[in-house]
N, C-alpha and C positions, 0 to 999 in steps of 0.2 A: 906195789910201785910199779912195778916193772910190766904188770899188767895195764894196769893206767895209758903206760907209755906205750907199750906195744898198740893199744886201743885208740889213741891221740892220734899216733902215726898211719894205721887201717885209713882212718876217719879224716887225716889231709890228704893221703895218697887217692881215695875215694872220690874225693870233693875236686881235686884237680883231673882226678879220669872224667869227674862229667864236667867240668869246665871246660877241660878240651873235647869232647862229644859236642858240645855248644859251640858254633863255629858260625862265618858267616853263610855257608848254605842254610842256614834253619832261620835267617830271616828270611820272610816271602813278603815281595813286592806286587800290589795287587795292580795291574793294569787296567788302561782305559775305563770299561764300565764293571769291572770284575767286583769294585767294592758295592755298587749296588742290589749286584743280584746278590752276594753275600751278604747282605744288611737292609733290605729294602725299607725296613721300616724307618731309619734313619733320613729318609729323602721321603716316605711318603706314607709313613704314620703305623705303617702295617702293613698285613696281610688280607686282613678281612675285607667286605664288601665295599665300608665304606673308601678303603686304598683304592679299591679298584675303580671305583667311580672317580676317582681322584686322577686317573691316567688320563681318561676323558676331559676332567677339567685344566687339567697342564694344555692339553693340545688346544682346547675349546680358546682357552687365555690369548696362548700366539697367534689364534684368527682376530678375536675380540683386537689385541694393542694394536693390530693392521688397522682394525674399524675406528678405533679410537685416535690414532696416529691420521686419520682423513686419506687413508690409501684402497680401503677395502668398505665396498656397501652391500655385501653379501655374505654370506657362511653357511654353508651347505652342511645336515649333519646327516649321517644314516646308517641305522646298522640292518645289517643282512640276516637271511638265516641261519649262515653257522658262525653267528658271534664275532663278525668283523664290523668295527667301527670306523667312519669313513668321516673328517670336516676338512674339510673344501673351502676357501674362501677364493676372494677376484682380489689381490691386492698385488702388491710389488711379486710374490716369489723371493721364497730363499736364495740369494745367492749362489751361482754354480761354477763360478769362475774359479783357479786355482787361489787356494790360500798363501799369504805372502811366509809365514809362516813354516808349512807345510806345504809344500809345492808338489807332492806325486797324489797331493788329496785336494778334491773338491772345495770350497766350502760349506757344500752342504754336508759332505760329508764330516769334515770337524762339527759341524753343529750336532748332526744325531749320533758320533761316536768321541765327542769327549766332553768330559763336566766342565761348568764355568767357560764356557765358548759360545756368544751369540749376540746377538745387536744393540740388547736390553742395555749394557755397559754404554755404548757411546750414546749421548746425548742428542746427537745430528740424526740420531736415525727413530730415536722412541723420543718426545717430551717426557710422556709417565707409560709403566707399565707393568702390568700385573708380573711379568716372571724377572725376577731379582739377581738372579744365583746364576743364571745361564746353565741350568741342571734339568730343567722343566720334560722337553724334550728330550734329550739322551735319555733321562729315567723311564722313562713311556718304550724308549725303544729298548733300555736293557731287559725289561718285564716284559717285554712282549717276543712269541716265540716265529710272529711275523710277522714284518711292518713292509713298507713302501709308501715312498714320496714320490710324487710326481710335482716339478716345479714348472710353472708355462711361463717366460721369461723370452721379451723379445718374439714373438712370434713362432716363437721354437717350446717341445714340448722335450723333457727332461725326467726321467727316472731312474732311482735306485733302492734295491732290496736290501733288508738288512733280515737277521736273524739271531734274536736273543744278545743285541748288542754291536754285533759284527756283520759288516759290508758283507754280500755276498753279492761279488763283484763289484766291477765299475760303473760310474753313474755313465748312462744310455743316452745317448740321443737319439730320439724317438720320430724325429721329423718338425716338418711345419705345423703350426696351429694359428691361425689369422685372429680366430675369435675367441681363445681365452690367454687366460690370463690369473695368478697365482698361486698356490699352493694349495697342497692334496696329502695329507696322511691319512691311510687305511692302515690299522694293526689288530690283532691279535693277542689278549695278554695270556702269558704264560701259565698256560694250566704246573710246572714243577714250582709255579714261585705259588700261584694264587688257588691251587688244588682244581683238582678235575673237574668237580662241580660249578666254579664258579664262572659267571658269567651276566652280561649287562643286564640291569633291570629297566625295561625301555620308559615305564613310569617314571623313574629316576632321571635317565637320561634328556625326556620329554620337560619334566619342571626344571631342571639345569639349564638346558637351551635356553627354555621359555624366557628364566628369572633373567640372562644374558641378554636378552633383545629390551626389554625393562630399563635396562641399561647404560644404553646409547640408541639416543630416536632414530638417527640413523642409519640404523645396519638393520638388514631385516635378513633373518634366521628362516631358512626352510627344514623344516623336519621329513624325514622318511624311514619308515621302520616295515623289516617285511608281515607284512598284512598276516601271517601266522604266528608271530610274536605277538600280538593285540588283539587278537580273535577272542581272548576271554576278556580283555580289560576295557571295559564300555568306556571309559574316561578318556583313553588313548588313543587319537586316530593312527591310522598309519600314514597320513600324509599331513602336516599346517603348516603356515607360514608366519611368523609370528613378526609381524611391526607395528612398532608404537609410538608414533611422534611424540604425546605426551608425556613420556618415561617414566619417571617415578611415580607422577599423578595418574597412570591409567593405570599402574600396577597396583596402587592402594583403593581406588576405585572397584575395582574387578575383587580385591581382598573385601571388600565392605559390601559389595552387593546392595542386598537392599534393608541393612541393617541401618536402623535407630541412629541417630550422630547427634553430638551436645548444639555441633553448628552444620549449619546446611550445606557450608564449603569445604573443600579441603584445604590446609593450610600447606600451598606446595611453592614450589620456584626453585632457581636455579642463580648461579651467579652470573654477573652478566657476559664474563668475557675470562675466558681463563689468564691468570698473569700467574709471574714468577715463581709466585707459591702455592698455585694448585688451584683445582674448580671443585664446588660442591652443589649434589640436589639433593633435594629435601621432598617429602609429604608427610604432612603427619593429619589425622584427622581422631577423633574423643570419641568412642561407643558405648552407652551404658551397656550396650548386648553382651558385651566383651567380642573376643574373638576363637570360635571353636573351641579347644579345652582350655584357653588359658582368657583370662580378663584382658592382656594386654599383649604387644609384641614389639619388639626394636629388632630390622633388620639392618644391619650396615654393609658397608661394600667399599674398598677401597681399589682404586686402577682396573675393578669391576671382578676383583676375586670376592667373593664373599665372607665378611670375618664375623665367622661363630658364635664366638666368644666374645664381640664387641669390640672395645679398645676406646682410644683414645676423644676418635670422632665421635662417638655414642657419647661422653662425656661434654661434649662442646655442643650437640644440641640439647642435653637435659639443661645446661646450663641457659644457654639463650634464651628456652623456651621458660623456664621457670624467671630471671630474672626479667623478662618481658613481661610476665603476666604480675609480678613484683611493681615494676613500675606502674604497669597500666592500672593497679589499684590505687597508687599513690594518686593518680589523677585522676579516678572515677569517686574519690571518697571512702575509700574501703581498706585503707594501709592497716587498718589496728585487724579487721579479720583478716585479711591475706599475711599477718606476720609470720606465722605457722609453716606458710605453704614451703613444704621439699619439694627436691626432684621427685620422687616415689609419688607424692598426690599430684605434680603434674603428670606422671606416664601411666597413674596404675590405670587407665584405663582405656590409654593411647594409642593405635596403630602408628607407626613409624619405621619410614626408609631413610634413610641418607648414602647416598653415595659420594664419594671424596676420592679427587684426582691430583695426585701429588707427586715430586718427583722424590728418589728415595724414600720409600719407604720402610718403617722396620715393621718388622713380624715375628709374632712372636712362634718360630719353630718353622721348618721347611713347607709345613702345610697350610700355615697364614693362616689360622685361626681367629688370633686378635693384635689389632694395629696398636704398636707403641710409641708411634712418636710424640713429643710432645706437644711439639706445636701443631700438631694435628686440632686438638682442642680448642685451640686460639682460632685458628683456619675457622673451622664450624662455626663457632660460637660468632664472630666476627661476621661469618657469610650470612647465616641466618637473622641475629639480631633485629638488626632496621628493618629488613623484610617484615621481621615478625611484628615488630611494633606499628608498622605501616598498615597490616592487615588488621590489626584489633583496632586501630583508629580509625579506619576506613567502615567499618561496621560496628557502632558500639552496642548493640543490640543485642549482635550474639557474643560480639567480645564480653560483653555482662554474664549472658548464660555460661558462659565458658567459666568467665573467675568463680561466679559461684557457684558451678561443680565442684569444680578444683579447691573451694574452702569450706564446700560439703565433705569432699572425702579425706580433707585434713583435719576435718571436724572430728570424724567415724574413727581415723586411726587414733586421734586422741585419746576418746571412748574407748576403743580397745586398747589401749594403752593403759590407765585407770584400772578400767577392768582386773585385765592381766595384773596388776600389783596387788590388787584386792586378794585374787585369788592367789597368787605367789606367798602374801602372809599366811593366808589362809593354809594354804596347802604346807610350809614350812612348820607352822605350827602341828600341823595332823601327823606328818611323815614319823618322828620320833627313830629317826634313825643316825643318831647323834657319829658311831662310828663309820659308818656306811656311807651314804650321800654329802660331799663336800659342795656344798652349793655354792652358785656366785653370789656377790654382793649387788650388782645391780638390780634395782628394783623394776626395770622392766624387761621384758621378753626380747625386742628389737638387739641386731647382735647380737644374741647369749646365745650358750649351746651348750649341749650335756653330752660328756663323751660316756658310754657304754663300754667298762675296762672288763677283760677275762680276768679276772684273778684280784687277790689280794696285794701281789708283790706288783703285778704292773699299776694296779690302783695306786700303790705310794708315790710311784714313780710318776704316776701321770698326775696325782696332787701336788707335787714338787716342782713340776714346770710348766705345771697350768698360768695362765692367767685368771686371779682370781677375781676379778672384776667382771668376766664375759665367760668361763668357763666354767663347769661344772663336771665333777665327776664321779659316778657310779659302779663302784666294783661291783660284779657278777661273782657268784661262788661257783667254778666249774661250768657244765653247760645249761643252761637254759633248758626247759622241758619244750619238746617238739611236739606243738598246740595240733598240729595235723594228725595226730595219733591217738590223742588223749581225749577224753570225754570232760565233759564241761566242769563235773566236779571236781574230776583233778585239777583241773585248769584253774579255776577258783579260788583252790585250798594252796596254790605254788606261792611259796613267798616270794621266790626271785620274781615273779610277773604280780603280783601282787605291790612289791617294793617298786618295780619298775612303773608301773600305772601311776601310783601315786607320785611320787618322783617329779614325772610329766607333767603333773596335774590334773588327769582326763582318765575317763571312764575307757570302759572297753565295749567293743562291738556297739549297739547303737545307741550307746550312752556318750558314746565321745563324740565329743565337739572339739574340734581343731582351735577355736577361741579361747580356748581354758590352756590350750600347750602353754606352758610355763618358759619355752626357749623358742627362740628361730629355729637351729638347728638341731636334729638328733643324729650325734656319729656316733657308729660303733665302730670303736678300735678295738680292736682282737691280734695275736699272732700273725705274723706272715708263714703259718706253715698249715699244714693240711687239719689238725686238729684245730687252728684259729678261723680257715674256713670254713669248716663243721658249723661252729657255734654261731662264725656269722651267719651261717645259711638257716639255722634253728631262729635268730633273730629276725630276720628278713621274713619269715614264714608268720611268726609271730606277729609283728606289724605287718606283713599282708592280711590275715585272718583277721584281727582286731583293729588296725588303725590306719584303711588302706587309704585314707583322705593325707598321712603323711606322706606316701608313695605320689601319689594325684597329682602332689602341690610340690612336690621336688622339696620336701623338709630333710626329707632320710638321706643318709650319708653315710659312707663307709672310710674310715684313714686307712692311708696307704702305707703301712713304717714299712723300711727299707728291710730287706734278708742282710746285706751286705755292708761292711765298710773297706774301702780300699783307701790303703793309707803310704805316698810315696813323699819320704823328706816331711816337710810338717804341712801338707795337703793331707786334708782328708775327704773322698765324697763316698755318697750311698747309693748302692742300686736296689730296685724292689724287685727285682724280680732276675733271674741267670740271665736272659735279654740283656737287659740293662745294665748287667756288670760287663756283658762282653762287649756293651758298646763303649761304656768309661774305659774302656782297657784300652780298646783300640785308636780313642778321639781321644783322649784326655791324661793319659799315661805311658808318654812316649818319648820322654826323657831317659835321662839315666838315674842310676837307683833303686836300690831295693824297694819293688811294692809288696806289701803286706796286706793279705786278704781275710778278714772275718767274719765271722757268720752266723748273723744272732740267733740264740734258741729262743728269745721270746722278748717280749717288751717290757718286762721285768728286769732283764737282762741290761739293758738301755740305762744309761746315766740320763738322771732328770734333764742335763742340757740335750742329753743328744735328741730323746723323745723330742723335747719340745724343738727342734732346731727342722728334725725332722718331718714331723708325725702332728704337731699342735700348732706350733706358729703360724695363724692367715696369713705371714709376708713368704712363707718359706715353704710349706706344705704342699700336698698335694691328695683333693678331696675326691669320691667318685662318687655322683649322684646317684642316688638308687631310685629309678622311675616305674613307673605301671604304663604300660601302653594298652591304650582304653579299647585301640580298633583290634587288640586281639586277645581280648579276656576271655574265651573261650579255652583259646591254648595257653594260656599261662593255668587257668584253673587246671586242666589236663595236666601238667607237667609238675605242679605244684602235687597232686594226687599222687601222681606216679613215684615222683622222688621221695619224698617226704609222708605220703600217707600208710596206711596200715598195711599192704598186701604186697609181701615183697619178690611174687612172680612179677607184677610189673614192672618193679627196680632191675631187678634181671634180665628181663625182657629187654627191655632199655638200652640198658649196661649190651648185652647183645647186639640190638639194633642198630647201636651207633660206636662202639669198640672198633672202627674200622674209621672214623675220624680221629681218632687220637694218634698225635703225631709224634707225640713227644712227653713223657712223665716224670716228672723230677723228685724222686723218692731219695 
């Protein structure tokens, strides 16, 4: 008893000592742009190649905002041989007078060195803009090791230089420039952030600049690149001028090229005048030949920002076209045939572009990949619907062709669904896996998915967490066979592989037929650890070798289960990895109260409700789509053979050659 008491006193004394060591001096305050450099992923989505080019997008968006507001007619983009990128506009120029809240600094310096500072918050400066949070150009400044801004205002040229987010000296007056106005930003990405080998790709910059010119018909964008940087790129010139008076219609016409189209004319237009609600421009055509690697494409923009993941403005376009065709079918006496038309039938062979300008757009994330304003759907639908009705009525012959084409696509979809129903029933009778495959109850493949799960324990949790109507579970026992180094006989005799193929309802290799696939999505769900990554790599290799169409058509996914659970009080959040954990700790758990941090050892350790919320529920989960780069098949082949093949010496050499790029290894 005495010992217990002494131990308690010792523990209490130790706790008191530890508490006294934790004081105000341990509270770190990040000032200026330090948070951006510490966690760049919060602001530009990471430090990879896409994030690097996002810096250009932020600067170009500012110049485009001047053009959209009617203050600029020309933008110049230049990439020099040293990797410096310049964006120049002939707009009003960033204000250089002293800022009223920071009298010792110019407005220019405040904008460049302070988060959430800019003219985008003031409706008198910009009716619509791509910059919403006032962080764009300051983030570029923070992540550049050298940046200079030149401003020509009132026939006078000013300049100021910055290094990693901090001003290098004061604003300089460089004298009179009678024939110049606007802003020039010249910057170089910081290798400390993006790595010593990171560099801008001329082809990507060229494409981004060219796309912007289509979105604002009145603007001219001039492209210039050091000749040696494009010497080996046959399709990218050293100099070019982009000016497209037809806007999106020109963009789509160039994309179509000489393709056969269902209707001879593109359906295009723009709302007559920008109202208090916004402005819309669109262009749509239908081609039986498809568009490159895909049967269709939809590219959408909001305030000239490309929304790669779509959003509510795309929903509005789909709704307007679908309702318009159904209404025309009623007039044309084809209502019964058109009764089954869905938006997917309308868009399956469509090439579509839609550009929306609105006040206060709401995006998901700082990188603005998806628009979420609910009113955007109504705005686009209302803007497109009447012109589409008139377009159809104006050419009954072409309208009839389009309607018959869409009805044909709908009929094909129904036939495929019926064929899959038969296939599903047939495959289910043959499976004989009562304790293994937990199939879904839906009769069609549409909106269904199968989770390939690591282990019986995880499979049990997944079966309880799933939506029985649309989600099937197939547990695998241990690591699947490495098909890259196995013989054909061994592969054919492997039970896990044959069970997997049977559950999917397809054959292997040349016998594979995507139409036989019993599910719309195939999802690999493994533990968020090294073993789970290994199993996922083996499965991806199997699908790449024996069912490559799954990857080509974007039907294969990876589930993203969390690695950590963070709890404070009654609130819990989940983190996918170390970086996500640190981000949540820094941004979501800043109040008082003890923070409890738990690390999941595997899927089987998660409660079914947790697994459902974090990994399986389409409303709350995150999936990673696994695709195949058809332009680089030789590179992919070589990489798969090196990493997964029989020759250990190739793997060893690859590790030796690439070890220098490993920055952090979480063990």
